N, C-alpha and C positions, 0 to 999 in steps of 0.2 A: 960771614955766613953766606952760603949760596941761597939766592932767592928761590922760594918754592911756590909753585903755582898751587892754588887751593886743592886741586885734585890731581896732583902729579902722580906718575906711576909709583914713585917711592912712597908717597903718602898712602895710596890705595893698597900697596903691598903691606904696609905696617898695619893698616886697619883690617885687612883681610886676615892677617895672622892673629890679631887680637880677637876678632870675631870668631874665627875657627876654634880658638882655645876656649872662649867663653861659651860657645854653643854646646859644649860637651858637658852634660850633667855630672855631678859628683856623686859617688856612692855613699859617702858619709852624710850625717844629718845636715840639714840646711843651716847655713850661717848667714849673717848679714851680708857678707861678701858674695856668697853664691846666689842669694836672693836678689841683690841689687846691682850686681855687675852688669847684667844685660841692659838694664835701664840707664845706668851710668855711662856705658859705652855709647848708647844711642844719643844721649844728651851731649856728650863730649864731641861726638862726630858732627852733630848738628851745629855746634858752635864754632867749629874749625874755620868756616868760611868768613867769620868776622874778625879773625885774628891776624895780626901782622906776622911776618916771617919768623921773627925771634920768639914771639909768644906761641906761635903754632908749633915750633920745634919743641918747646917745653910741654905743650899740650900733648904732642905725640909721645913724648917720654912718659907722661902720666898715663896715657892709654896703654902703652907697653907695660908699664908697672902694674896697672889694673889687671891686665891679662896674666902677668906673672903671679900676682897675689891670688888670683882665682885658681890657677893651676896648682898652686901650693896648698890649697885647701883640702886636697885629698885625692883619692883614687877616681879616675874617670869611670863612668858607667860603661860597661862593655856592651857592645851592640850584639844583637842576636844574628845568627846566620841569615843570609839573604833568603828571602821567601820567593818562590816562583808564583807569580800571580797569573791567573788564567788569562787567556786572550778574551777580554770582555766583549769584544765585538762578536767573536765566534760563539761565546756563551749566549749572548743575546739572540743571535740568529737561530741557535738551536732551540731556544725557548719559544720562538714564534712560529 
């Protein structure tokens, strides 16, 4: 097995993919997975630095599995269209 630095680009890419998946709320009713996945991801990421390379590889597989399980819980909530926010500085100047 190739030695992996605790925060290698490959590790960060795996974590980013998992975090992006888990960050999207689900449209269906909440489940244990949807409620706890964000906290579990944070805990697992925090522990990575203490693991040897082989154990870290297993932990990354678990993190990827957690993200896959989360995605499988249902339909992602769709986001609304982008909203044009006013130029707050101009708004403030107009008020004064």
